[in-house]
N, C-alpha and C positions, 0 to 999 in steps of 0.2 A: 638736519636734528641745531637745536639752538643750541653754541657753545656753553651759553651759560645757564643752564635752565634754571627755576624756580618751582614751582608749582604746575603740574598739568593746567594746561589749558582749558578744560572744563572743569576743573576746581577751583574757586575762589579760595585763598588762604585763611584761618579762621583769624580774628581778631585779635589784633595785637599780638601774632607771630610772626617772628623774623623768618624769610622768604628761607629756602634752601640757596647758601652760598651767597647770601648777603653779608658783608661786613659790619658786625653788632655798632649802634652809635659810642664812641668812648666817651667816659666821663671825664669829668672839666679839669681832673688833676691827672687824664693820662695822653690829654691833647697835647702837640709839640708845640701851640705856641705858647700854652699856662710852662712847661717846661723851660723854655727859652729864654725866658720873663724871669722868670724865680733865677733861674742859674746867673744870666745878667745882671740881678735885683743883687743876688749874694755878693758876685764878683766886686758889683763899682760901692757897695758900702765897705766890702773887705780892703778895696782900695782907698778909700775915704779916712777907712780908721788907720791903717797902715800908715798913711801919710801923713797924721796927725802925731802918732808916736813915731817915726823916724824926725819929724822936724822937731817935735819937742827934747829928744833926744838929742840935737846935734847944732839946735837953733837955724834960724833962716837963711844965714850966710854958708855955714855948715851943712846944710841941704842943697842947697842950691850947686858948692861946689862942688859935692857927692854923687848929685846928680849927673854933672856936667863930663866928670871923671868914668862914672859906671856906667854910662851910656856908650861908650867906645868899642869895647868889643861885642856887645849885642849883634849890629847887623853881620858881623864876621861869622859868629856862629850860628845865628838861624842862617846866613847865606850856605854856611857848610853842611848842616842837617838838611838844607832844600836839596842840595848838591848830591846829597847822598841816596834822596828820596826822587832822582829825575825817570826812574824807568817806570814807575808809576806813580806822578806826584799826589798825595795826598791833597783834601780839599785846605784852603788858607783859612776855612771856618775852626778846624779841627786847631792849626796853627796857633791862631790869633786866642784862642781858649786855652790852650796850653801853656800858653805865654804869659798870659790875663791871670791863670789860676795860682803860677809857681809866682808870678811877684805880690800876687793881693791874699790868696786864701791861705797859700803855702806859707809864705812869708808870717803872716797876722799868726795863723797855730804855731807858729816856731818859737815867735817874739814873747805870746803870751805864753805859751808851754813851759820854753825852756826857762825862762824871769821864773815862775811861778815853783818850779822843781830844783832850780838855784837856791832859791831863798828857804825852799825847805828843809833842802841835805845843810845848806849851812844852819840854821835853826836847832835841826836835832843832833849835828856832830859839834858846834861852836866852830869851827874850823873853816873861816873866808876859803883858806887856799886850798881845801882838799874840797869844796865846793865847785869853786871852777873847774877844778882838775875832772872831777868826776863829772861834771855840766860840761864841758866840752867833749871828755870822750865816753861816754856813755849815753846822757841823756840826750844830747846835741842831734848825732846822729841816727836814733831811735825816732826821736821826735820827727827831724825835718826829712829824713828817707821816708815814714809813712805819709806825709802830709803831702811830698811829690808823688808819692804814689798814687796816692787817691786819682791825681788826671789820670794818668794810663788807665785805672781801673775803671773812671767813667766813661772813656772815651773805647776800651774795650767792652763794654757792655750796651753802650747806647748808640756809639757808631760802628759796630761790628763790621759795615759793608768797607769801611773803610779804614778795618785794621786787617790785615793779612798775613803777618808774618814779622820776623826779626826787625826787618830793614823802618816798617810802621812802630815797633815796640820803640827802638833806637830815636825815633826823630821825635814822635811823642814825648818819652821821656828827658832828652834832650832838650828838647826849647822848654818845657817846662821847666828844669834845674836851669836854664838859662834865667829865665823870667826871676827864680827864688836868687840864684848870683846876682841876678842885677838888684834889687830890691836889698841884699846884704850888703854891698858892694857899697851902697849911699851909707850905709849909715857907718860902715867901720872906718867909710874917704872921708866922713863929715863928721867923724867921733874925730877923727887923727887930727884935722883942720884946726877943730877947738881946741886940741893939746896944745899944738903950736902956738894956737895965739894965746895960750894961756902963759905960756913959756917964752911968748917974745922970740920965736924964732921963726924968720922970715923964711920965704919960698927959695926952695934948691934943694940938692942933692941930700943934702944931711936934715932936713925935717921929715918928721913924722907920718906928714902926707904923702912924701916920694917914696921913701921906704915903704908905706901899705901899698901905696899904686906898683910901686913894679914888681910887689909879690901876687898879689891878688889877681892884677890887670896884665902886667908881664909875665909874668911865671905862668901861672895856675887858672887863667881865665875857664880852664875846661874843665876845672876840678869839681866842681858839682853836679855838672853832667855826664862827667867821667862815672862818676857813682851812681845815678841814677839809672844812667844805660844799661847797669845790671838788672836791674828793676825790668828794664824795657825788652831785654832779653827773654827776661824769663816770661813774661807776658805773650812772646811774637813766638817764642816755642809753642807755649801753651793754642796758641791762635791756630796752629797747624798740628795741632796731635790730633790724629784720628779720634773719633767720639767712640769707639770704641776699647780706647785705653784707657777706659775710666774715668771718672768725675775726679779722684783723690789725686791722680796724677796732674790732670790740669789746675786742679788748687795749689796742690805742691811745687809745679814750679813757678809762677809767680811769688811764691814765698819764700823759696829758694833764692830768687834772683835781689830780691828786698833782703833776706837775711846778707847776703853777700855786698850789698849793695850797705848797708849799714857797718858791717863789719870796714870796708874799706874805707868808709867815713871816718871811723873811731879810729883806724891804724893813723891816715895822714891828720886827724886833730891831734893825737897820741906824741905826733913826732917834735912837736913842741920840748917835750921834756925828756927830750934823748941827747941835750946839750947843746952844746952853742953849734955844732955844725949837723946835729941830729935832722932837721929841716930839708937840708939841703942833700943829706944821704937818702932820705926817705926818695927826694925828689929823682934823683939820678938812677936810684935800685930801682926804684917800683912805680913810682907814678909813670915815669916818660913811659918805660918797657909795656907796662898795660893800656897805655892809651895807644901805642902803637898796633899791637894784641888789636883791641877791640875794633881801629878803624882800620886793620886790615880783615878782619870778620864780617866788617859793614860791606867795604867794594867788596868780598869775595860774595855774599850774598846776592847784591847787585846784580854781578858778573852772573850771575847762575839763576837769578829769572832772566837775563837776557838770553841767555842759551834754553831756557826754558821757553821761552816767549817761540823761536826758530824752532825746536821739537815740536810744539803743540799746534802753532796754528798750520801749518800745511794741509791738516784732518778739512780745515774750514775754505779753504780752494780748491780742494778734490769737491766740496759739496755746493762751491758756487757763489761764496760768502765773501770770501776774499779775493783781490786779485796776485795772480803769479809773484812777482816783485814785494808782493808785502810781508812775508815773513822774516826776509831777511833783512828788510827794512827797517823793519817794527824790531828785529832783535839785535840793532845796533846803534851805540846812543849817535855816532856820527851822523848817518842814514839821514834818523829819526830828526837833528838838528838842521841838517840840509832841508829836509820836505817841510818843516815849519817856516823856515825862514827861505823858499820856493812859493809858499802859500802868501805869504805876509807881502811878496813883492807885487804878486799877480793878481790877488785877492784883497790884501789892506789886511784889518787888522782880525775880519769875523770871518777871514778863511785860513787865519793861524791860530784862531782858537779852537772851529772848529777841527781841522789837523791834529792840534792836542790832547784836546776828548779823545778824538779817533784813537790816536796812539797808547790812551790811560785806560779804554773802553777796551782794547787788543791786548793789552799784557791783563789789563783781569781777566778778561775771557780765556787767554792762555794758563793762567795760575789756577784759574777755577777748573777747566780739562786736565791739568793736573793732579790738583787734590782728587777730580774725580776718579781718574783712571788710578789714586793710590787708595780709593776708599777713605777718603779724608773729609770727599763733601757733603755737604747739610742736608738736609728731604728738599728743601728749594732749588737741587741745582740745575733741573730742568728749566724750573719758572726763571730764578737766574742769569742760565745761559739765554732762553729766549731772549732776555732786556737788552745783555749787552748785546747780542746780533741784532736788534733790530735799533738799537742805538749806534752800532756802525753802520747799517744798512740806510740811515738817515743823513749819514756825515759821507757817507763816500763822492758825492761829488766832486768835494773839495780834496778831499783825500786822496781817493787813487793817482789823480795826476802828480799828485804833490811826492807821494810817496814813491811815485815810480819812478822820479828823479832821483830821489834821496837816492833810492837802490843804485841805479845808472853810477851818481857820482863818488855815492862809497865804497862800491863793490871792488873787491881786489882781483877780480877777474870777470871775466864774462859769462854772464845766468843764461843759458838756455831757456826758453819759453817754455811754461807750461800748459796745455790745452785744461781750461777749467770749466767745459762747458757751456750752452749756448746763456746769452745775457739773459738774467730774468726783469720783467719791467714791475714786478711789485714784490723781489726776494724771493727768491728759493723756495721749493716746497722743503719744508722743513723737516724733520725725524732725526730724533734724538738718540735712534740707536741707529743711526745708518753710519756712525763713526768713534 
């Protein structure tokens, strides 16, 4: 039987009819290239406008000084979020998009909306100090967290296969907020440098630039990521919520995370009005503990993913898709690293890339199977499972030897061999109900 039937062979389809099983031709605005081009154009225009606005407020020299100082924490923060995402690294295109959205689009929305709202409050109340206070504690958290949350929403909707749970939400939200903080720090540090020039204060620890650098870059580079991560956690929980739990719950979870991010942001901004030492009290008693708690949560979820890999993949060993040592090796970060190093040493960069992709696909397969057993998988479970299995089979030549080495080098004890059946030339017979 033809696995992709259209019409019976003895009957021609009617003119203009779409054959059964054929994919309809997408309209021009539904094409991936059109969407990517439109999004890239939007981000580029936002970047040009935000660059002009920041340079206008800080001056060219202030802009360059702010840029040089603001870029310092960015590599460390990006590396920290990629470290959290080591089990199943998301594609770099999502990271680049998130950072660009935060640095360009979200920053532009925040500058325009905050300025408009503050001026409106000042006009309505005739009290500039009240307008600044309300702008910082009420308007800014709502506008900024909503603008940053838009990036998480876009990845959640249009890159759904890359968004599996809490870790993905944390990474996308954190990188977006890192980009936003980068642009905001350029503005604050550039203005501080301009203030020092106007007052004649030279470079030194007593300058406004040094004080701003200490507060924003040294003490609290994680502030904006910490706020927005709460939104990412809400989206991450929604991603693993069973479809039968109701659409309302899946909508309320991200909204709850966004409201928590706004509340935490408002509390942080309001700490400056609590007296001379209010900022340091809030920093020590609230920000640092919350940062530690969320870091622990992200690491805990990552370890749970590794445990899921070890528990779910033996079924595919029994079916002949994976080699016996692979569930242990793929469930150990040390073994995975050793496997990539082994592949790079003996096969070069192509081999290391194939092994890294194998590890990522295997992790996605284990998590997909776990969701399926819990009743949380979508209607495309079987199709997606077969896609991942085929991707693993294509890369088994490099991966099996490398993962076998990694399992031996990282195993705390001798692992007895497991008989996995005879080798298959074209891949094992596939039955989705076999395991």
